C-alpha positions in Angstrom: 109.4 -181.3 65.6 109.0 -178.6 67.9 111.3 -176.4 65.8 108.8 -176.9 62.8 105.8 -175.9 65.0 107.4 -173.1 66.1 108.4 -171.9 62.7 105.1 -172.3 61.2 103.6 -170.5 64.0 105.8 -167.6 63.8 106.2 -167.2 59.9 103.1 -168.8 58.7 101.1 -165.5 59.1 103.6 -163.6 57.3 103.8 -165.9 54.3 100.1 -166.2 54.0 100.0 -162.7 53.8 102.4 -162.3 51.4 100.4 -164.6 49.1 97.2 -163.1 49.7 98.7 -159.6 48.7 100.4 -160.9 46.0 97.1 -162.4 44.3 95.1 -159.1 45.2 97.8 -156.4 43.9 99.2 -158.6 41.3 96.2 -160.1 39.6 92.6 -159.1 41.2 93.5 -155.3 41.3 94.9 -154.9 37.7 92.2 -157.1 35.7 89.6 -154.8 38.0 91.0 -151.8 36.6 91.6 -153.0 33.4 87.8 -154.1 33.0 86.7 -150.3 34.0 89.1 -148.8 31.6 87.6 -151.1 28.9 84.0 -150.2 29.8 84.7 -146.4 30.3 87.5 -145.6 28.0 87.7 -148.5 25.6 89.9 -146.5 22.6 92.5 -145.7 25.1 92.8 -148.6 27.0 93.6 -150.4 23.8 96.2 -148.0 22.9 94.4 -145.2 21.0 94.9 -147.1 17.7 94.2 -145.3 14.5 92.2 -146.9 11.5 92.6 -146.3 7.9 90.3 -148.2 5.6 89.3 -150.7 8.2 93.3 -151.3 9.0 95.1 -150.3 11.9 98.0 -148.5 10.9 99.4 -147.0 14.3 98.6 -145.4 17.3 97.9 -141.4 18.0 100.0 -141.8 21.4 103.3 -143.3 19.8 105.2 -141.7 17.1 105.2 -143.6 13.7 108.2 -143.8 11.4 107.8 -141.9 8.6 110.9 -141.5 6.2 109.4 -140.7 2.8 110.0 -136.8 1.9 106.3 -136.6 0.8 105.4 -137.1 4.7 105.8 -134.7 7.5 108.2 -136.4 9.9 108.4 -137.0 13.7 110.9 -135.1 15.5 114.5 -136.6 15.6 115.6 -134.5 18.7 113.2 -136.3 21.1 115.4 -138.5 23.5 113.0 -141.6 23.2 111.9 -141.1 19.7 108.1 -142.1 20.6 106.5 -138.4 21.3 103.8 -138.4 18.4 103.5 -134.8 18.3 105.5 -131.9 16.5 105.1 -128.3 17.2 103.2 -126.1 14.8 106.3 -124.5 13.9 108.1 -127.6 13.2 105.4 -128.8 11.0 105.8 -125.3 9.1 109.4 -126.0 8.6 108.6 -129.4 6.8 106.1 -127.8 4.3 108.6 -126.5 1.6 110.0 -130.2 1.5 106.6 -131.7 1.2 105.5 -129.2 -1.2 108.1 -130.0 -3.8 108.1 -133.7 -3.3 104.4 -134.4 -3.6 103.6 -131.2 -5.7 101.1 -129.7 -3.2 100.8 -125.7 -2.7 102.3 -124.5 0.4 98.9 -122.8 1.2 97.1 -126.2 1.0 100.1 -127.6 3.3 99.6 -124.8 5.8 95.8 -125.2 6.1 96.1 -129.2 6.3 98.3 -128.1 9.6 96.1 -125.5 10.9 93.1 -127.8 10.6 94.9 -130.1 12.7 96.6 -128.1 15.3 95.8 -129.1 18.5 95.7 -126.3 21.2 97.6 -126.3 24.7 95.5 -125.5 27.8 94.4 -122.2 27.7 97.4 -119.9 27.2 100.0 -122.1 28.7 102.1 -124.5 26.5 102.7 -124.4 22.5 100.3 -125.5 20.0 101.3 -129.1 18.4 100.2 -131.5 15.6 99.9 -135.1 15.7 102.4 -136.3 13.0 100.1 -139.5 12.2 97.0 -137.4 11.7 98.9 -135.1 9.4 99.8 -137.9 7.3 96.4 -139.5 7.0 95.2 -135.8 6.1 98.0 -135.6 3.4 96.7 -139.2 2.1 93.5 -138.3 2.0 94.0 -135.0 -0.6 93.8 -137.5 -3.3 97.1 -136.3 -4.6 99.1 -138.7 -7.0 102.0 -138.8 -4.6 99.9 -140.4 -1.9 97.6 -143.0 -4.6 99.6 -146.1 -3.5 98.7 -145.3 0.1 94.9 -144.9 -0.3 
């Protein structure tokens, strides 16, 4: 009996502190931060989902798997394969394939790439384009190759 009381007195505060920390750090804090994120940045908190004709088709933060020759492809040398962006030069290198497969002029494809170019900070970094946005722009060109996707 005396040993039990001694153990409770010595270990009781540590166990209570661990339980309180678990509840605060494991439940309360994440729920509060998620709530603030939903209020302040709802699109980002929900994964930056991209809608097309009212249907969710992907995320602008994660690469989509485009394999048809009429679409821009994400880079395949990325170790994780989830980078949604490619360099402008990589997009330009895909233009001949898309032009011949979809029947879109090279100049129109270059214009689509240029319109969707996102810059780097000031003079640092390399300009890039989001593959999902490029492919959505292709679908919206009203070209016959993309009629089944509209």
